[in-house]
C-alpha positions, 0 to 999 in steps of 0.5 A: 467518506475518504478511504485510507490512502495508505492501503491499496484500493481493491481490484473491485473498486478499481474496476468500478472506477475505470468502468465509470470513467469509460462509460462517461457517467460523469466528470472525473471530479464527480466520479472521484467524489462519488467514490470518496477518492482524490481526483489524483487517484483516478488520474493515476489509475488511468495512467497505470492502465495506459502504461501497464495495461492493467489496473491491479495494485503494485505488489508490496515492496517490502519494508526496512531491512533487518538491522541485526544479523545472526552474529548480533543476535548471538551477542544479544542472547549472551548479554541477556543471559549475563544480565539474567544471571546477575539479577538472580 
């Protein structure tokens, strides 16, 4: 079973992975297989711990900025009202 890579792995899963590596219960490729992860995820998680000192997921970085602003919203509202009057 492979986990959805689009979502951050839970802190519990991250903790279990790092614990398994630290205890040396198997090679990293075996640990990756046990948890259903690509090997690169384990290497990235260990690098993150080494560089940041923690294994918590990065915060959500946001999405695309809205392309409309208040002025455009008012224009759109006026256009919709005009079309609604024409259709009536």
